[in-house]
N, C-alpha and C positions, 0 to 999 in steps of 0.2 A: 711631690704629690704621690700618696698611697691610696690603696683601695681599688674599687672598681673603676673601669675606664669612664671617661665622659661619654654622655650620650651623643649620638649623631643627630638626634632630633630631640630637643627639649632641654630643660635646665638641670644642670648637676650631672651626677653619675648614674650609671645604669643601676636600676633597683630603687632609686630615690624618687620622692615625689610627695605630693600631698596625701594626707591620709583620706580615707572615706568620708570622715566627718568634715574635714577641711574643704573637700571637694563639695560636699553637699551644702556647706554654708555658703560658698562662693557662688555656686550655680543657683542656690535659693535667692540670693540677692538679685541675680540677673532675671530669674523668673518673675520676681516681684516688680523688678524695675520695668520690665517690657511686657508684663502681663502675658507671659508666654506659656504654652504648655510644654510639649516636647519641642526640643530644638532638632532642626535638620542637621544630621551629623555625618561627617566624612571619615572614612577609615585611613589613617595614616599608614603609608606603606612601610614595611619592615625593611631591614638593611639588605637582605638578600634579594628583595623585590625591586631594588633600585636599578635603573639602567644607567651605567657609566660609559662614556666613550673609552675606546682603547687610549692608553697614554700616547701622546704625540712625541714625547721624547723619552729616553731611557738614560739614566745616570750612568757615568763611566765607572768602571770597577773600583777606582779609588774612592768613590763616594758611596758605593752600595752598603758599606757596614752601618750607615745612618741615613739612608734613603729608602723610601718605599713607595710602591704603587698599590698597595693592598686596598681593597675595597673600603673597610672601615675608616682608614686614615684619610683616604681621599674624600669620603662623605663627611666625616667629622670636621673637615676643614674647608668646606664649601661655604658655609654661612656663619654670621654671627647669631644674635638673639634679637634682631629687630622684628617687628611684626611682618613687614614683607618677607623677610627670611623665613619665618615660620610657615607663611602661606605657601611660598614656593616649594619649601621642604615637604609640606603637607601634601601637596599635589605631585610629588616625585619629580620635581624639575631640578636635576643636578647636571645641567648642560655645562655650568661654569665650575665643576669640580677641578681642583688642580690635577695636573698630570702626575706630578711627584710631590711627596712631602719629606722634607728633610729634617732631621733631629740633630743638629750639630752638637758637639760636645764641648767646643772651645772656640776661641776666635779664628784660629787658623782654618778650622772646618766651615766657619760662617764665610770667610774670605773665599775658600775653595768652591763653595756652593755659588756665590756670587759670580765668580770667574766663569764657571761652567754655564750657569744661566744666561750670562750675557753672550757667551760664545754660540749658544744655540738659538738666541733671539726669544728667550722666554722672559715673562714678567716674574717678579719675586715679591712675595706678600710675607712681611714679618708677621708672626702670630704668637700672641701670649696665652691667654686663656680662651679667646674667642668670645667673650662676653659682650662685645660691642653691640649697642642697640641703635646704630646710626649707619649701618652698612659699611664698616670699616675694614673688613678682611676678605671680602669676596675676591677670589682670584680673577684676574682680567687677562684675556688673551683673545684679541679680534681676528687673529690669523693674518694680519698684515704687519701692524707695528710690533705685535708680540705673537709668535707662533705656537707658544705653549704658556702654561702656568705653572710656577713652582711656588709651594708654600714653605716658609722657614719657621718651624715650631722650636722655641728656646726652652722647652721644659727640661731638657738635660742639664742646663746651666742653673744650678739650684742650691748653692751651698753658702752658708755663712762661715767664712774662714777664721776671722779674728775680729776683736772688737776693741776700739779706743775708748776706754771709760773716762779718761781725762777730758778729752775734748767732747766726749758723748757723740761720737759719730760712728758710722759703719760704712765699710766699703763693700759694696755689692758688686761682685765680679764674676766673670765667666772662667778664667783660665789661669790667671796669674798666680804665682806662689804666695805665701803669707806676706802680708805687708805689717810692718811693725805697728803695734798698737792700733790696729784697724780691724773692722769686721768685714771680711770679704764675702760678699753676698751676690749670688747670680742674678742676672736680670730676668731670668726665667723662673725665679723663685716664686711659688704660689703664696698667697697671704698667709694661710695657717702654718705652712712650713717656715716662713720668715720669722713669724712671731714665736714659734715653738724653739727656734735656734737661738733667739735673742733672749728667751726667758731665763736661762741659767745666769745671764749677766744682770738680770734684774732691770733690763732696758727693753724698750719697745719703740717701734716706728709710730704706733698708734695712727695708722692710716687705714680706715675700715670702710671702704665703699660697700655698697649693697652686694656687689660681686665679689667680695673679699675672698671667699672660699675658692672661687673658680677664676681668679684673675692673678696676674703676675706683676711684679715691681716694673719691669720694662714696659709693659702695657699701660701701667698707671702713669709712668713718666711720658710716654709717647702720646697719651690722650689727655694730658693735664687732668688726671682724675680728681673728682671731689671725694673727700673721705668723711671720717668720724666727726670732725669738729664742725659745729655750726657757726663758729665764729673764730677770728684770729687765724688759726691754721687751717684754712678750709681747703686747699688744694695741695697736691703732691709737690708743686713748685716750692712750697714753703720749707720742704724737707731736703731738697737737692743741694748738695754741697759742690759736687763735680761729677762729671760724666766721662765715659769712654764710649766712642761710638765707632762702629765699623762701617765704612762706606765702600762703595765700588772702586774708589781711587786712593784709599788709605784709611788710616785710623786717626781720629780726632780725640785727643784727651785734654780736658780742661784742668786748670790748677786747682787744687784743694784749698779753699780760702772761706773763712766765716763772712767775708763780704769784700767787695772791690769796687772801685770807681774807675777802673781802666777800660774806659770805652763800652760799647754795647756788650752785654753778656753773652759769650758764646753758648753757655748752658741754655739760656733762653731760646736760642735758635732751634735747639733740638727737643726741648720740652714742648710737647703739644705738635710735634712735627708728624706724627701719625705714621712714621715708617717711610716717608718719601724722601728723606735725606740720608738715612743709614739706619743701622741696627744697633740699638743700645745694648752694650754688652755688660757694663758695669757702672756703678754709681756710688760715689760717697754720699750717704744719707745721714741726716742729723737725727739723733735719737732722743728719747726722753726717759725719765724714771717712770716705772710702772705706777699707776694710780694707787694711792692708799687711802685717800680721804675722797668721800663722795657726799654730796647733798643733792636732792632733787625733788621735784613735785610734778604733778599733773595739775593743771590750772584751767578752770572753765571760763569761758566768756560768753556773753549774751550774743555777740556777733563776730564774725571773722575780722572785720575792721577795728573792732575794740582790741581784739588779739593783736593785730598788726601794730597797732599803736603802742601796745605795750611791749612787743619786741623792739620797736625803734627806741623806746625809752631805755631798755636794758642795753642795746647795743651802743647807744650814744653815751650811756654812763661809764663805759670802759670796764665793764664787768667780765666780759669774754667767757661766757658760759660754754661748756663743751657741747651742750645740746640746748637748742632754743627754738625748736620746730613748732610750728602751729598747722592745725588741721581745720579746714572750714566744716560746718556741721555735717554736710553730706559726706565728705571724706572720712570723717571720724566715724559715721554710721557705717559706711561701706566695710570698714575694717574691723567693726565690732567694738570701737573705743568709746562710742556714746550712743544714745538713742536718736541722735540726729537734732537735738534741740539746742545744742551749744557748740561753740567752737572750742577746741582743746590746744592747749600748749604743753608740750613736752620739755620741761625745763630740768637742766641737770649741770652740776660743776664736778670737776675731777682734779685732783692734784696728787702728785707723788711726794710733795714736800710740806703742806701745811693744811690745817682745818679751813673750812670754807664757809662757816657760819655767817660771817659778815657779808660776804658776796651774795650769799643766797638770800639773807634777810633783805638786802637792798632790792634785789631782783623782784622778790615778792611784793615789796612796796611799790614798785613800778607797775607791777600787775594790778594791784589793788587800785591804783590811780586811774585804771582804765577798766574797772568793773570786773577784775579777774578774781576768782575764788579757788584757792588751792583745795584738792582732794586730800582727806586725812591718809596718812601712810606711816609705816614704821620709819624711824630715822635712818637715813643712809640707804634705804632700799626702794625709795619711791620710783626710781627709774625702772624698776622691775615689776612694779605693782600697778593695779588699777588700769586707768585708761592708757597710761604711758606703757605698761607692761604688755597690754593687748595689742597696742599699735606696733610696738617693737617687734613682737612675734609675728604680726601680719606683714611687717615690712620685710623681714627676712625671708618669710615663706612665699611672698607675693610672686617672684619670678616662676615659680613651679606652675602657676595657674594657667600660663599662656598655652602650655602645650595641650591642655584639654578644652580651653576656650576656643582656640582658633578653629578646630574641627567642628565646633557647633555654630560657627559663623558669628561669634562675639567679636567685635573689634574693640579692643581695650589697649590703649597705648597711652604714653606720657610725652609731655615736652616740657623743658625747663628753661629758664631765662634769668635776667637780672635787670633791675630798673632802679633809679633813685627814688627816695622816699617821696619826694615832692609830687612825682608823677604816678606813685603806685596804684591809688585807688581807681583813678580814671583808666589807667593801663589795664588793671585787673578786669574791670567791667567791659571794656572794649575787646580784649582778647577772649574772654569767656563768651560774650555775646556772638562774635565772629565764628568761633568754633562750634557753638550750638546751632547756628544757622547753617553751617556747613554740613553738620550731621543730618539735619532734617532734609537738606536739599540732595544729599548723597544717598540716603537710605530711605527716605519717605516716612521715617519713624523718629518721633522726638528722643533725643539722647540726652546724655548728662555729662556736664564738665565740672569737675571739682578742683580745688586748689589747696596746696599746702606750702610752707616754706621748708626749704632744706638747709640753706645757710644764710646768715644775715651779716650785714657790715653796718658801719656807722652811717654810711651814706645811702644804704638801699638794701633791699631783700633780694633773695633768689626764689621767686615763685616757681612752683613745680605743679603743672597742671596734669590732670588725668582725664581722659575722655572715654566714654563708654557708648557704643552704638550696636544696634542689631543689624548685622550686614546680611549678605546673601551669597551663598556659594556660587561661584562663577563671575562674581563681580568684586570680591573682597579687596583685591589689590587697587582697582579703580576707586572704590568707596573710600578706602584708607588714604590713598593719595589726595582725593579731593579734600578731605578733612585736614590732613597734614599740611597741605599747601595753604589752606585758608588760614590756619592757625599760625603758620610760619610767616605768611603775609602780614597778618595782624600784628605779630611780635615786632617785626622790622618796621612797620609803618608807625607803630606807637613808641619807637625809640629804644626796644629792648635789644638783647642779644640773641642770636639764633640758638646759642647753647651756652649754659653756664658751666656744665661739667661733663656733658655726654659726648664732647668731641664733635667733629664735623663729618667725617665719613663721606659716603656719597649721597646719603639722604639730606644732608643740610648744605650741600655744595651751593645750590642756586642763591640761597640767602646769605651764605658766607661771602659769596662773590659781591653781593650788594653791601654788606657790612663793612668789609675791609677797604681801606684806601687802595686806590688803583696803583699808585706808585709802590706801595708795599707789596702788592701782588707781583709787580714786575721785579722788585728785588728778590722775592722768594723764588721766582722763576729762574733768576740768574744764580742763586745758590744751588738750585736742584740741577742745573746745567753744569755747574762746577763739580759738585760731588757725585752726581748720578748722570753722567753723560749720555748714556743709553736711555735714559727714562724708564728704567726697568723696575723701580721700587714702588710698589703700591700705586700704579698709574690710576689718575682719575681722582685721586683723593687731594684735597686742598687746592690744588692748581692743575690745569691741563698739562699734559707732556709738552 
């Protein structure tokens, strides 16, 4: 990662953010939505105004070359990017700041930090880019079980060493020497750096979550990140070939194979483990050719359910588009992609091997069967034009808005899930209605709930809901929690998952506990006791210590 340092409050790097025109557009939508004049605004404290407790532990001399207790480092590693994270940071609440931040450069230094943290009774929180939106990286130290908190930032593990063009795989690694015909890429490699290092080999991982610029490979694997593909290769799981993980009791390395039927997969135990079992230090990742052929369009539908039925037809036809996302009319309006009179499908195909005319033509036929009308666009550039292009830009820029919306007491957040097609329409209406009721009850003001699809499967979609409410300073956390709880209750009651790709963290724990089988929870606790006997790694996430 190069350039200015990441903000301690807000999205991206210092000096980055929405332009004046973008801010005016976003705020204008909220002024119109709530009929508001001036918003009640809170001033966010600067870095030097923050009150941080004195570090409760000090690293030994052997660790000081890569450990720090500096103000910026501790503040920047206190929170992720969830709504409550922003509210607490806005209020200057940094009571949970880590005492020490470590930046190890290899596996031996990861182990050394683990040994030291365990010896002083500290918790240890693995940290990639800190882009979590579900409370996944907040340091925990209650003074009893854990007397201090240490954060382990892996950004120094960031090199692609070698590529295997025959198997089209990459080894992403922290410290080992070159491996024959492999790409050695560190788990702390940020998205842009990873792709830039693969580009000379004309290969790509092609995993592009919204947080791509500010998140790391290890973080993607630990949280089962959802990426660029709307179908087929939807999660980082699909690209993991093998892993190497540093735990408090030793290193686990899985065998590199294209597939195996030898018992439960050890890789799957660590993919999605959110740092509670060990620190992912390297991974063999399946690569792809860089796209050469593209076809796409923006397609308009009279209703959101018309668009959803078209998506089901495309998904079940086995066409596997790289993008097949739909926006309900209000979601399309909020992003500027339409005037709010129609639902929008963003449809795109990509290939590094062959033209896509037949696939694209068949997908448009599926859309036409459900009253879809494509927008005219230049061949091959539709994914960058019209409604699709407007939405794409809004999607990328959206995370910058929260840092100025939270201080004006706007509650804007999202939640995502997955459900089978036979239940989708009823599910959508129940979840939306429950969330709308909760907004009105929590704030006294009618809010708004919109929906889009992020990923689609032959057996069901991944609906992604956004909610917008006018909150009140002094009550924002309670209001947000009331809305979030009601939405989460509705998801679980209607048969959905509490998260499709945003991970569990601490925000989703109560509903994850209800979703997973109890015997599986017991097995997961047993695995943690074996790999992390002190219970020091990211305590409170996924399971109780």
